[in-house]
C-alpha positions as CSV (number, residue, x, y, z in Angstrom):
1,M,88.7,60.5,111.8
2,G,89.0,58.3,108.8
3,K,91.0,59.0,105.5
4,V,89.3,61.4,103.1
5,R,90.3,61.5,99.6
6,T,91.4,64.7,98.7
7,C,93.1,66.4,95.4
8,L,95.0,69.7,95.8
9,I,95.5,71.4,92.3
10,N,98.2,73.5,90.9
11,P,96.8,75.1,87.7
12,P,98.1,74.0,84.2
13,T,98.5,78.2,83.6
14,R,101.6,77.4,85.8
15,S,103.0,74.1,83.7
16,L,106.0,75.8,82.8
17,S,107.0,77.5,86.1
18,L,110.0,76.4,88.1
19,R,108.8,77.7,91.3
20,P,107.2,74.7,93.1
21,P,103.6,74.9,94.7
22,L,105.0,75.6,98.1
23,G,101.5,76.4,99.5
24,L,99.9,73.2,98.2
25,M,102.6,71.2,99.6
26,Y,102.5,72.7,103.0
27,I,98.6,71.9,102.8
28,S,99.2,68.5,101.4
29,S,101.7,67.7,104.5
30,Y,99.5,69.2,107.1
31,L,96.5,67.1,105.7
32,S,98.7,63.9,106.0
33,Q,100.1,64.8,109.5
34,H,96.3,64.7,110.5
35,N,95.5,61.1,108.5
36,V,93.9,63.0,105.8
37,D,94.8,61.1,102.4
38,N,95.4,63.6,99.5
39,H,96.8,63.5,96.3
40,V,98.5,66.7,94.6
41,I,98.3,67.2,90.7
42,D,100.8,69.3,89.1
43,Q,100.7,68.8,85.2
44,K,104.0,70.2,83.6
45,G,105.6,70.9,80.3
46,D,105.3,72.9,77.5
47,I,101.8,71.5,76.4
48,P,98.5,73.7,75.2
49,E,96.6,74.6,78.2
50,D,93.5,72.6,76.9
51,I,95.3,69.4,77.1
52,L,96.5,70.0,80.3
53,V,93.2,70.6,81.7
54,D,91.7,67.5,80.1
55,R,94.7,65.3,81.5
56,L,94.1,66.9,84.8
57,V,90.4,66.3,85.0
58,K,91.2,62.7,84.2
59,E,93.6,62.2,86.8
60,T,91.1,63.9,89.2
61,V,88.5,61.7,88.1
62,D,90.8,58.3,88.6
63,V,91.4,59.8,92.3
64,N,87.7,60.6,92.8
65,P,88.4,62.6,95.5
66,E,85.4,63.9,97.8
67,H,87.3,67.2,98.0
68,V,89.3,68.9,95.7
69,G,91.3,72.3,96.2
70,I,92.9,74.7,93.8
71,S,95.3,77.4,94.4
72,C,94.2,80.5,92.4
73,L,96.3,83.7,91.5
74,T,94.7,86.4,89.2
75,T,96.1,85.0,86.2
76,D,94.6,81.6,86.7
77,V,91.0,82.6,87.4
78,P,89.7,81.9,83.9
79,C,91.5,78.5,83.9
80,V,90.3,77.8,87.2
81,F,86.6,78.5,86.3
82,K,87.2,75.8,83.5
83,M,88.6,73.3,85.1
84,A,85.8,73.4,88.2
85,K,83.0,73.3,85.4
86,D,85.2,70.2,84.0
87,I,85.5,68.4,87.2
88,K,81.9,68.9,88.4
89,A,80.8,67.4,85.1
90,E,82.5,64.3,86.0
91,L,82.3,64.5,89.8
92,P,78.8,66.2,90.4
93,R,79.3,65.1,94.5
94,T,82.9,66.5,94.7
95,K,83.0,69.7,96.6
96,I,85.4,72.2,95.2
97,T,87.6,74.7,97.2
98,V,89.7,77.7,95.9
99,G,92.5,79.6,97.7
100,G,95.4,81.9,97.0
101,V,95.6,85.5,96.7
102,H,92.9,86.5,94.3
103,P,90.2,84.4,96.0
104,T,91.0,85.8,99.4
105,M,90.3,89.3,97.8
106,F,87.6,88.7,95.7
107,P,85.6,85.4,97.3
108,D,82.2,87.1,96.1
109,Q,83.7,86.8,92.4
110,M,85.1,83.0,92.7
111,L,81.6,81.8,94.4
112,A,79.5,83.7,91.9
113,D,80.6,80.3,89.6
114,E,78.4,77.7,90.3
115,N,81.1,75.0,90.1
116,I,82.9,76.4,93.3
117,D,81.5,75.4,96.6
118,Y,84.2,77.1,99.1
119,V,86.8,80.1,99.0
120,V,89.6,79.6,101.8
121,L,90.5,83.2,103.1
122,G,94.3,83.5,103.9
123,E,96.7,80.9,104.6
124,G,95.1,77.1,103.7
125,E,96.6,74.5,105.9
126,E,94.3,74.8,109.1
127,I,91.5,76.3,107.2
128,F,90.9,73.8,104.3
129,Y,91.7,70.5,107.0
130,D,88.4,72.2,108.6
131,I,86.5,72.4,105.4
132,V,88.0,68.7,104.2
133,C,86.5,67.5,107.8
134,S,82.8,69.1,107.7
135,D,79.9,67.3,107.0
136,E,76.2,67.9,106.3
137,S,76.1,68.7,110.1
138,T,78.5,71.1,109.9
139,D,77.6,74.7,111.0
140,L,79.8,76.5,108.6
141,Y,79.0,80.0,109.9
142,S,81.5,78.6,112.8
143,I,84.6,78.0,110.6
144,T,86.2,81.5,110.3
145,G,88.4,82.0,107.5
146,I,86.3,80.5,104.7
147,A,83.6,81.9,102.0
148,F,80.5,79.7,101.1
149,K,77.3,79.8,99.6
150,D,74.2,79.1,101.7
151,H,71.0,78.5,99.6
152,G,72.8,80.7,96.8
153,K,73.4,83.4,99.0
154,I,77.3,84.4,99.5
155,V,78.6,84.3,103.2
156,V,81.8,85.4,103.9
157,N,83.1,84.7,107.3
158,A,85.3,86.4,109.6
159,R,89.2,86.2,108.9
160,R,90.9,83.7,111.0
161,A,94.2,84.5,112.9
162,S,97.5,83.5,111.0
163,I,99.4,80.4,112.3
164,E,101.1,82.0,115.2
165,N,103.9,79.0,115.3
166,L,105.2,78.2,112.3
167,D,107.5,75.3,113.6
168,D,104.2,73.4,114.4
169,L,103.7,72.6,110.3
170,P,105.5,70.0,108.9
171,M,107.9,69.8,106.0
172,P,106.5,70.6,102.6
173,A,105.3,67.5,100.9
174,F,108.1,67.2,98.7
175,D,107.2,63.2,97.6
176,K,104.0,64.7,96.3
177,I,105.3,66.8,93.5
178,N,107.8,66.1,90.5
179,M,111.1,67.1,92.0
180,D,112.9,66.2,89.1
181,F,111.4,69.1,87.2
182,Y,111.7,71.7,90.0
183,L,115.4,70.7,90.4
184,Q,116.6,71.3,87.0
185,P,119.1,74.3,86.6
186,N,116.9,77.2,87.1
187,I,118.0,80.6,86.2
188,H,115.0,82.2,88.2
189,L,116.6,80.7,91.4
190,V,119.7,82.6,92.3
191,R,118.5,84.9,89.9
192,G,120.6,85.0,86.5
193,V,122.5,81.8,86.9
194,P,121.7,78.4,86.0
195,L,121.7,76.3,89.5
196,R,120.1,73.1,90.9
197,G,118.2,74.1,94.1
198,F,115.0,75.1,95.5
199,Y,112.9,77.6,97.5
200,F,112.6,77.8,101.2
201,F,111.0,80.1,103.7
202,S,112.0,81.5,107.1
203,T,109.1,83.6,107.5
204,R,105.6,84.6,106.6
205,G,104.4,88.0,106.2
206,C,105.5,91.4,105.3
207,P,105.3,94.4,107.8
208,Y,105.8,97.1,104.7
209,G,103.0,98.9,102.7
210,C,104.3,99.0,99.1
211,R,101.4,100.1,96.9
212,F,102.2,97.7,94.1
213,C,102.1,94.6,96.6
214,V,99.1,92.5,97.3
215,S,100.6,90.7,100.4
216,K,99.5,93.3,103.0
217,N,95.8,93.1,102.2
218,V,95.9,89.0,101.9
219,F,97.9,88.2,105.0
220,G,98.2,91.5,107.0
221,R,101.5,93.1,108.2
222,T,102.3,90.8,110.9
223,I,105.5,88.7,110.1
224,R,105.8,85.4,111.7
225,Y,109.2,83.4,112.1
226,R,110.5,80.0,112.0
227,S,113.2,78.8,114.2
228,P,116.6,79.0,112.4
229,S,117.1,75.0,113.4
230,K,113.9,74.2,111.5
231,V,114.6,76.1,108.5
232,V,118.1,74.4,108.3
233,D,116.8,71.1,108.9
234,E,114.6,71.5,105.7
235,I,117.6,72.8,103.9
236,E,120.0,69.8,104.8
237,Y,116.9,67.1,104.4
238,V,116.7,68.4,100.6
239,Y,120.4,68.6,100.2
240,N,121.1,64.8,101.2
241,K,118.0,63.6,99.5
242,Y,117.9,65.5,96.2
243,N,121.5,66.6,95.8
244,I,120.5,70.4,95.5
245,D,123.6,72.7,95.0
246,A,121.6,76.3,95.8
247,F,118.8,77.7,97.3
248,Y,116.8,81.0,97.6
249,L,115.1,82.1,100.7
250,F,111.9,83.1,99.5
251,D,110.8,85.3,102.4
252,D,109.1,88.8,101.2
253,T,111.7,90.6,103.0
254,F,114.4,88.7,104.8
255,G,116.1,90.6,107.6
256,V,113.1,92.4,109.4
257,R,114.2,91.0,112.6
258,K,118.0,91.3,112.4
259,S,118.7,89.0,115.0
260,Q,116.7,86.1,113.6
261,A,118.3,86.7,110.0
262,I,121.7,86.6,111.7
263,D,120.9,83.5,113.7
264,L,119.6,81.9,110.6
265,C,123.1,82.8,108.7
266,D,125.0,81.2,111.7
267,A,123.0,78.1,111.7
268,I,123.3,77.8,107.8
269,A,127.1,78.3,108.2
270,K,127.7,76.1,111.2
271,R,125.9,72.9,109.1
272,G,129.0,73.5,106.6
273,L,126.8,72.4,103.6
274,P,128.5,73.2,100.0
275,I,125.8,75.0,99.1
276,V,125.4,78.5,97.8
277,W,122.0,80.9,98.2
278,G,120.4,83.9,97.5
279,C,117.6,86.1,98.9
280,E,115.7,89.2,98.9
281,T,115.7,92.0,101.0
282,R,115.3,96.0,101.5
283,V,118.0,98.3,101.3
284,H,117.3,100.2,104.4
285,L,117.8,97.0,106.5
286,I,121.3,96.6,105.1
287,N,124.3,97.2,107.5
288,E,127.7,95.6,107.8
289,E,126.8,93.1,110.3
290,F,124.1,91.9,108.3
291,V,126.1,91.3,105.2
292,K,129.1,89.9,106.8
293,S,126.7,87.2,107.9
294,L,125.3,86.8,104.7
295,K,128.7,86.2,103.3
296,R,129.6,83.9,105.9
297,A,126.8,81.7,105.4
298,G,127.3,81.1,101.6
299,C,124.8,83.8,100.4
300,I,125.9,85.1,97.1
301,Q,123.4,87.3,96.0
302,V,121.1,90.0,97.7
303,D,118.2,91.1,95.4
304,F,116.9,94.5,96.3
305,G,113.3,96.0,95.1
306,I,114.7,99.7,94.3
307,E,111.8,100.5,92.0
308,S,112.7,104.2,90.9
309,G,115.3,106.6,91.1
310,S,112.8,109.4,91.8
311,E,112.2,110.5,95.4
312,R,108.8,111.3,94.3
313,L,107.9,108.1,92.9
314,L,109.1,106.2,95.9
315,K,106.8,108.0,98.4
316,L,104.0,107.6,95.9
317,L,104.5,103.9,96.1
318,Q,105.0,104.0,100.0
319,K,108.1,102.1,99.5
320,G,109.7,103.5,102.5
321,I,113.3,103.7,101.3
322,T,115.2,106.4,100.1
323,V,118.0,106.9,97.0
324,E,120.5,107.6,99.4
325,Q,119.8,104.2,101.4
326,V,120.0,102.6,98.0
327,R,123.5,103.9,97.2
328,N,124.7,102.6,100.8
329,A,123.3,99.2,100.7
330,V,125.0,98.4,97.4
331,K,128.2,100.1,98.8
332,I,128.0,97.8,101.6
333,C,127.5,94.6,99.6
334,R,130.2,95.6,97.2
335,K,132.6,96.1,99.8
336,Y,132.0,92.4,101.0
337,R,131.6,90.9,97.4
338,V,127.8,90.1,97.9
339,R,126.3,90.6,94.3
340,V,123.5,92.8,93.6
341,F,120.4,92.0,91.9
342,S,118.5,95.3,91.2
343,N,114.6,95.5,90.4
344,F,113.7,98.5,88.8
345,M,109.8,99.4,87.5
346,I,108.7,101.4,84.6
347,N,105.2,102.7,84.0
348,L,104.4,103.7,87.4
349,P,101.8,106.1,88.2
350,T,102.2,109.6,87.3
351,E,105.6,108.7,85.9
352,T,107.5,111.5,83.9
353,E,110.3,111.4,81.4
354,E,112.1,113.1,84.0
355,D,111.4,110.2,86.6
356,V,112.6,107.6,83.9
357,E,115.8,109.4,83.5
358,K,116.2,109.7,86.9
359,T,115.6,105.9,87.6
360,L,118.1,105.1,84.4
361,S,120.7,107.6,86.1
362,L,120.7,105.9,89.5
363,A,121.1,102.3,87.5
364,D,124.1,103.5,86.0
365,E,125.3,105.2,89.1
366,I,125.4,102.0,91.2
367,K,126.3,99.5,88.5
368,S,124.6,96.7,90.0
369,D,125.8,93.1,88.9
370,I,122.5,92.8,87.2
371,S,119.5,95.3,86.5
372,I,116.0,94.0,85.7
373,F,113.6,97.0,84.6
374,N,109.7,95.5,85.4
375,V,106.8,96.9,83.3
376,T,104.2,97.4,86.0
377,C,101.1,95.6,85.9
378,P,98.5,97.0,88.3
379,F,96.9,93.9,89.7
380,P,93.4,93.8,91.3
381,G,93.9,94.2,94.9
382,T,96.8,96.5,95.0
383,E,96.2,100.3,95.7
384,L,97.8,100.8,92.0
385,H,94.8,99.2,90.5
386,S,92.7,102.2,91.5
387,Y,94.9,104.2,88.6
388,L,93.4,101.9,85.9
389,K,91.1,103.8,83.7
390,H,89.7,100.7,81.8
391,K,87.8,98.2,83.9
392,L,89.5,94.7,83.7
393,T,87.6,91.6,82.8
394,T,88.5,87.9,83.7
395,D,89.6,87.1,80.2
396,D,91.9,90.0,80.6
397,Y,93.7,88.3,83.7
398,T,95.2,85.8,81.6
399,K,97.3,88.5,79.9
400,M,98.8,89.9,82.9
401,S,101.8,88.0,83.0
402,S,104.8,88.1,80.7
403,Y,105.6,84.5,81.2
404,V,102.5,83.3,78.9
405,S,103.6,85.9,75.6
406,Y,105.7,88.8,76.4
407,R,104.3,90.5,73.3
408,T,100.9,90.0,74.4
409,Y,101.7,91.4,77.8
410,I,103.4,94.5,76.4
411,D,100.3,95.1,74.3
412,F,97.7,94.8,77.0
413,I,99.7,97.0,79.3
414,E,100.0,99.7,76.5
415,S,96.4,99.5,75.4
416,K,94.8,99.1,79.4
417,C,97.1,99.3,82.0
418,K,99.3,102.2,80.9
419,L,99.8,104.4,84.3
420,S,102.8,106.6,83.4
421,A,102.0,110.6,82.8
422,H,104.5,110.4,79.6
423,N,103.6,109.4,76.1
424,I,106.7,107.2,75.5
425,P,105.4,103.9,73.8
426,I,106.4,101.1,76.3
427,D,108.4,99.4,73.3
428,D,110.4,102.5,72.9
429,L,111.3,103.1,76.5
430,L,112.5,99.4,76.6
431,A,114.6,99.8,73.9
432,K,116.1,102.9,75.2
433,I,117.0,100.8,78.5
434,Q,118.3,97.9,76.4
435,A,120.8,100.3,74.3
436,T,122.9,100.4,77.5
437,V,121.6,97.9,80.0
438,P,122.0,94.1,79.0
439,V,118.7,92.2,79.4
440,P,118.6,88.3,80.3
441,R,115.7,88.2,78.0
442,N,117.7,89.3,75.0
443,I,121.4,89.7,75.4
444,K,123.1,91.1,72.5
445,L,126.9,92.2,72.2
446,K,126.6,95.7,71.0
447,F,129.5,98.1,70.2
448,N,128.6,101.1,72.7
449,L,131.1,101.8,75.4
450,K,128.2,102.3,78.4
451,Y,126.7,99.0,77.1
452,M,129.9,97.2,76.8
453,R,130.8,98.2,80.5
454,N,127.5,96.6,81.7
455,F,127.7,93.8,79.4
456,L,131.5,92.9,81.0
457,R,129.6,93.5,84.4
458,Y,126.8,90.7,83.5
459,F,129.5,88.3,82.1
460,N,131.4,88.6,85.3
461,F,128.2,88.0,86.9
462,I,127.4,84.6,85.1
463,I,130.8,83.3,85.4
464,N,131.0,83.8,89.1
465,L,133.6,81.5,90.9
466,K,131.7,80.4,94.1
467,Y,128.9,78.9,91.8
468,I,130.9,77.7,89.0
469,V,132.8,75.6,92.0
470,C,129.5,74.4,93.0
471,M,128.6,72.9,89.6
472,I,131.9,71.3,89.3
473,K,131.4,69.6,92.7
474,S,127.7,68.8,92.2
475,K,126.3,65.2,92.2
476,E,124.4,66.3,89.5
477,K,126.7,67.5,87.0
478,S,124.9,65.6,84.1
479,S,122.0,67.9,84.5
480,Y,124.2,71.2,83.9
481,I,125.9,69.5,80.8
482,K,121.9,68.9,79.8
483,F,121.0,72.6,80.5
484,A,123.9,73.8,78.6
485,F,123.0,71.8,75.6
486,G,119.3,72.8,75.6
487,I,120.2,76.4,75.2
488,L,122.3,75.8,72.2
489,R,119.8,73.6,70.7
490,K,117.0,76.5,71.3
491,R,119.4,79.0,69.9
492,N,120.3,77.0,67.2
493,V,123.7,78.0,67.3
494,S,127.0,75.8,67.3
495,P,129.2,76.1,69.9
496,T,132.0,77.3,67.7
497,K,130.0,80.6,67.2
498,L,129.6,81.2,70.9
């Protein structure tokens, strides 16, 4: 077919996010592979959203595409509606498609907006290509995996089977985004430490049933694997082209199939890249063979979703783990000096003061290198959403992320999304946690014995020798110097006071 001008848009609600739009990047490279001319719009910077939307619309108009594809999370919905309206006002003939988690779960809600023409249900590469290739003669009812409007009636077609062979997909379109922005030292990559790196996938899907996660409801519970050689080729390509020092394996759960995970670790080790990395897995998947493979391949950190120290709440969440498995996993990681990053949750449904104490007690017992306590937000599409006493509006969606305004987020949770059975205000609960646990958002030196022990552990976490050597040997040392001075400016503290 001839070339079709297509725009793929990352919403400006993510303008500060250092996580690249990998979904759009994969769609872009797939379109290019099939001779479809495309342009990715990804406005970045600490700029008011309305200004970014204006810039985005102008850039879209300049490209004058026949099709626009917009990625959409729940927190993006109001902004996506505004973008669609403004684009249609300037380009009334342009077809607008939305995809991502929220449109997949709620296609009717998205198509109720008069400016949105199509919804992609699930993975976007093949489905969006089919939409772009469609014309007036195409029978839209025959395209699986889409929702659309037929004379005002919303039609939701059957879901399309997931892409079976992920190795058939080309590399993401690294050249279509501002890699300099995404490669700046990032404490959210190998979490907690500033490293210049990127995100990669070795699998898609997750077979587990956690009630706070929407993944299984969007993509099903079948997990698909990329061949280790393909993954490492991609890592090596980015290492050579962009001088990265680290990467994060962004799989929902790494190590579900132990043989594949160990093969990937072996492939990474064989390339001998001077690079460190981290990943997320589950405590019940950890054994000595797996951790030894991680260590051998340069993995310095494993992230665990521990969530709670209460066995009752772990069962309620359908987490599929036990407290004893938590203890065992951390113990094995400690043995092989792989750092542990533990995620805990508060504000869980039916959570009591006793449950909170069990969680704090477990965190104190296992002594992770760093612990994060997340305030649970019951997103639409998750089973936890059914516990809400207040119906959420699309205006509420923008408040469901702590990245925009942490104060707004906490106030929103307290007023509309309080799930716990106890009456402890969230601010008081966070203050209690922060009295003994250093929190990266607000590190302070406190003269409290338990806090000091945790602070020293956190300090040791920050100055880990392996990644410091990575920084020293980095071809992009200047980026770390710039990052350090940026931190000093933000805190308005002179080096002599540190």
